[in-house]
C-alpha positions in Angstrom: 138.9 97.5 45.4 141.7 95.2 44.4 143.6 96.0 41.2 143.7 93.8 38.1 147.0 92.5 39.2 145.9 91.6 42.8 143.7 89.0 44.4 142.0 88.6 47.8 143.2 85.7 50.0 140.6 84.6 52.6 142.2 83.0 55.5 139.9 80.2 56.4 138.9 76.7 55.2 137.9 75.7 51.7 137.3 78.5 49.3 136.9 79.4 45.5 139.9 79.5 43.2 140.9 83.1 44.0 140.6 82.5 47.7 143.5 81.2 49.8 143.6 80.0 53.4 145.9 81.7 56.0 145.9 81.2 59.7 148.0 80.5 62.8 148.8 76.9 63.7 149.3 77.5 67.4 146.7 77.1 70.0 145.2 80.3 71.5 146.0 80.7 75.2 143.4 81.7 77.7 142.5 85.5 77.8 144.3 87.7 80.3 143.3 91.2 81.3 140.9 93.2 79.2 142.6 95.1 76.4 143.9 94.7 72.9 144.6 91.4 71.5 147.9 91.3 69.7 147.4 89.0 66.6 149.9 87.9 64.0 148.4 88.5 60.5 151.3 87.2 58.4 154.7 85.6 59.0 157.8 87.5 57.7 159.2 86.6 54.2 157.6 84.0 52.0 154.8 81.7 53.1 152.2 79.3 51.6 148.9 77.8 52.7 149.3 75.0 55.2 146.9 72.7 53.4 149.2 72.4 50.3 146.7 73.9 47.8 148.0 75.4 44.6 148.6 79.1 44.3 148.7 81.4 41.2 152.0 82.8 42.5 155.1 80.9 43.8 154.3 82.1 47.4 152.9 85.0 49.3 155.5 87.3 50.6 156.0 90.4 52.8 158.9 92.3 54.1 159.4 95.6 56.1 159.0 97.8 53.0 155.8 96.0 51.8 154.5 96.1 55.4 155.0 99.9 55.6 152.8 100.3 52.5 150.1 98.0 54.0 150.2 99.9 57.3 149.9 103.2 55.4 146.8 101.9 53.5 145.3 100.7 56.8 145.9 104.1 58.5 144.2 105.9 55.6 140.9 104.1 56.3 138.1 106.0 58.0 136.5 102.9 59.4 138.0 100.1 61.4 138.5 96.7 59.8 136.1 94.0 61.1 137.2 90.8 62.7 134.3 88.2 62.7 133.8 84.5 63.2 134.6 82.0 60.4 134.5 84.8 57.8 130.8 85.0 58.0 130.9 88.6 56.7 131.9 87.1 53.3 129.1 84.5 53.2 126.2 86.2 54.8 124.6 87.1 51.5 124.6 83.4 50.5 123.7 81.7 53.7 121.6 84.5 55.2 123.2 84.1 58.6 124.1 87.0 60.8 127.7 88.1 60.9 128.4 89.5 64.3 131.8 91.2 64.9 134.3 89.5 67.1 136.4 92.6 67.2 137.9 95.5 65.3 141.4 96.0 63.9 142.9 99.2 65.5 146.4 99.2 64.4 149.1 97.3 62.3 152.8 97.1 63.0 155.7 95.2 61.5 158.0 93.2 63.8 161.4 92.3 62.1 161.9 88.6 61.8 158.4 87.8 62.9 155.9 89.4 60.5 152.9 91.7 60.4 150.9 92.1 63.7 147.6 93.8 64.4 146.1 95.2 67.6 142.5 94.0 67.8 139.8 95.3 70.2 137.9 92.0 70.8 134.3 92.0 72.0 133.5 90.5 75.4 131.9 87.4 73.6 135.0 86.9 71.6 137.3 87.1 74.6 135.0 84.6 76.4 135.1 82.3 73.4 138.9 82.3 73.4 139.0 81.7 77.1 136.7 78.8 76.7 138.9 77.5 73.8 135.9 77.7 71.4 138.2 79.4 68.9 141.9 78.6 68.7 143.1 80.3 65.6 143.0 83.5 63.6 142.6 83.9 59.8 143.4 87.1 58.0 141.9 88.2 54.6 144.5 90.0 52.6 145.0 91.4 49.1 148.1 90.3 47.2 149.8 90.9 43.9 149.3 88.3 41.2 152.7 89.4 39.8 155.0 88.4 42.7 152.6 87.5 45.6 153.4 90.5 47.7 150.9 91.4 50.4 149.3 94.7 49.5 146.4 95.3 52.0 144.5 93.8 54.9 140.8 93.6 54.4 139.4 91.7 57.4 140.1 88.7 59.6 138.3 86.0 61.5 138.5 83.7 64.5 138.5 80.2 63.2 139.3 76.6 64.0 140.5 75.7 60.5 144.1 77.1 60.2 145.9 77.3 56.9 149.3 79.0 57.4 151.9 77.3 59.6 154.6 79.2 61.5 152.6 82.0 63.0 152.2 82.9 66.6 149.0 82.2 68.6 146.6 84.8 69.7 147.3 86.4 73.2 145.4 88.9 75.2 147.5 91.8 76.5 146.6 95.1 78.2 146.3 97.9 75.7 149.0 99.9 77.6 151.7 97.4 76.7 151.4 98.1 73.0 154.1 95.6 72.3 153.5 93.3 69.3 155.0 90.2 71.0 152.6 87.6 72.4 152.6 87.3 76.2 154.3 84.3 77.9 153.8 83.0 81.3 156.6 83.5 83.9 157.3 79.7 83.6 157.8 80.0 79.9 160.0 83.1 80.1 161.9 83.2 83.5 163.9 86.2 84.4 167.6 85.8 83.6 169.6 85.7 86.8 172.2 88.1 85.3 169.4 90.6 84.3 167.9 90.2 87.8 171.2 91.1 89.4 171.7 94.0 87.0 168.3 95.4 87.8 169.0 95.1 91.5 172.3 96.9 91.1 170.5 99.7 89.2 167.9 99.9 92.0 165.2 98.8 89.6 162.3 96.4 90.2 162.4 92.9 88.8 159.5 93.7 86.5 161.2 96.7 84.9 160.7 96.8 81.2 163.7 96.6 78.8 163.2 100.2 77.8 163.3 101.2 81.5 166.5 99.3 82.1 168.2 100.7 78.9 167.2 104.3 80.0 168.7 103.7 83.5 172.0 102.4 81.9 172.1 105.3 79.5 171.7 107.8 82.3 174.8 106.3 84.0 177.0 107.1 80.9 179.9 105.0 79.8 180.9 102.4 82.4 184.7 102.8 81.7 184.5 106.5 82.4 182.7 105.8 85.7 185.3 103.2 86.7 188.1 105.7 85.9 186.6 108.4 88.0 186.0 106.0 90.9 189.7 104.8 90.8 190.8 108.4 90.7 188.8 109.3 93.8 190.1 106.2 95.7 193.6 107.2 94.8 193.2 110.7 96.0 191.8 109.4 99.3 194.6 106.8 99.7 192.1 104.0 99.4 192.2 100.8 97.3 190.6 100.9 93.9 188.0 98.4 95.0 187.0 100.4 98.1 183.3 100.0 99.1 180.8 102.9 98.9 180.7 102.8 102.7 184.5 103.3 102.9 184.4 106.1 100.4 181.6 107.9 102.3 183.5 107.6 105.6 186.7 109.0 104.0 184.9 112.0 102.5 183.1 112.7 105.8 186.4 112.6 107.6 187.9 115.2 105.2 185.0 117.4 105.8 185.0 117.4 109.6 188.7 117.0 110.4 190.8 120.0 111.4 193.5 120.9 108.7 197.1 120.4 109.5 198.7 123.9 109.9 202.0 122.5 108.7 200.3 121.6 105.3 197.5 124.1 105.0 197.5 128.0 105.4 194.2 129.8 106.2 192.9 131.7 103.2 192.8 135.0 105.2 196.5 134.7 105.9 197.2 134.1 102.2 195.0 137.1 101.2 196.8 139.4 103.6 200.2 138.2 102.4 199.2 138.9 98.9 198.1 142.4 99.8 201.4 143.2 101.5 203.3 141.8 98.6 201.4 144.0 96.2 202.2 147.1 98.4 205.9 146.2 98.6 206.0 145.6 94.8 204.4 148.9 94.1 206.7 150.8 96.4 209.7 149.2 94.9 208.5 150.2 91.5 208.1 153.8 92.6 211.6 153.9 94.0 213.0 152.5 90.8 211.2 155.1 88.7 212.3 157.9 91.0 215.9 156.8 90.7 215.6 157.1 87.0 213.7 160.4 86.8 215.6 162.5 89.3 219.0 162.3 87.6 217.3 162.8 84.2 215.6 166.0 85.4 218.9 167.3 86.8 221.0 166.7 83.6 218.3 167.8 81.2 217.3 164.5 79.7 213.8 165.2 81.0 212.2 168.6 81.2 210.0 169.3 84.2 206.8 169.2 82.1 207.8 165.6 81.1 208.0 164.3 84.7 204.4 163.2 85.0 204.5 161.4 81.7 207.8 159.6 82.6 206.4 158.5 85.9 203.3 157.0 84.3 205.5 155.3 81.7 207.6 153.9 84.5 204.6 152.4 86.3 203.4 150.6 83.2 206.7 149.7 81.5 209.9 150.6 83.4 212.0 149.0 80.6 210.7 151.3 78.1 211.4 154.4 80.3 214.9 153.1 80.9 215.5 152.8 77.1 214.1 156.3 76.5 216.4 157.9 79.1 219.4 155.9 77.8 219.0 157.5 74.4 218.0 161.0 75.6 220.6 163.7 75.2 221.3 165.9 78.2 221.0 169.7 77.8 224.4 171.2 78.7 222.8 174.5 79.6 221.0 172.9 82.5 224.3 171.8 84.1 226.4 175.0 83.5 225.8 178.8 83.2 227.4 181.5 81.1 227.9 183.7 84.2 229.9 181.1 86.1 227.3 181.0 88.7 227.2 184.8 89.2 224.1 186.9 88.6 223.8 188.1 85.0 225.1 191.5 84.3 222.5 194.3 84.5 220.5 192.5 87.1 219.8 194.7 90.0 221.0 193.6 93.3 218.2 192.2 95.4 216.1 191.3 92.3 214.7 187.8 92.3 217.2 185.5 90.6 216.3 182.9 88.1 217.1 179.2 88.6 219.7 177.4 86.6 216.9 175.8 84.6 215.2 179.0 83.8 218.5 180.6 82.8 219.1 177.7 80.4 215.7 178.3 78.9 216.5 182.0 78.4 219.8 181.1 76.7 218.2 178.6 74.5 215.4 181.0 73.5 217.7 184.0 73.2 215.8 185.9 75.9 217.1 188.1 78.7 216.1 187.3 82.3 214.0 190.4 82.3 212.1 189.2 79.2 211.7 185.7 80.6 210.3 187.2 83.9 208.1 189.6 82.0 206.7 186.7 80.0 206.1 184.7 83.2 204.3 187.6 84.8 202.2 188.0 81.7 
């Protein structure tokens, strides 16, 4: 029910004081394929009755925000809104005449800059009447605010021949699958733009491709500038002009794939791999030689003890600079390069007994042991 601050506007001929006329002023074209009829219910912005009658508000009005509220109310309904003939549903109690339905309002949508549109499922009789031009206009019945004239709800509508609102689009029959709230135009009224036709052909799309389909195809290509840059880069790499045709590019790529490489410019990968292996072996051997040249003198002069040799070699493999620095600061053990006996066997050593090496004698001296004690400890 309308509120105390709203009234019902009936979109057809003469009406009581609280009733207003609203309808299209364009002739309805012949019906096309079976499906939903896309009907304009209101223009966008402010509008008035076309017959000049006085209103209790400055004008009726609707915008996107108000339309969303109207659409929400319509969507909340559990029964479809009826579309009849000449608003007979409103007058059947008075005149006793039947009020057959011409169709049912299925959906409402707002189209920016145009107005509120509805998808109407017309009956076969209604479609036939439109085709026969028995009805040329549509008249909505809407609720509006008596405060500012804002449209608040759509209650019903009717096919009529007595229009009231100027500036609305005519009825047009479209297949339900289109679901586009824009009246259909014949090809003569809306010819294909030659530039658009060429663009569709370039994209490999049919002439009847929808705008959404063309946009999707363009989006899939990505930024055109980036594509151009990549194309120029490929042409430059192939020594081709920047505007080379696709056929020329294909031929150049095929030639690269099938031609034998120039041995003066290209080396087989197997040869490169073998060369790398040999280089690795030589590098490793050179490193071993360098480490050996550092360790042998250090063992001889006491900068390294025998038990340190393995550690020193591992350090030299991983960081020869660090090994060099260590040996540069290590102090030689003098006992390893000279003996207290002047190279003669120690006194008290029986002739023919096993002699100790210079290194072992140095250990004995450093530890205050006799050779016999050292040997006894080694045997133990």
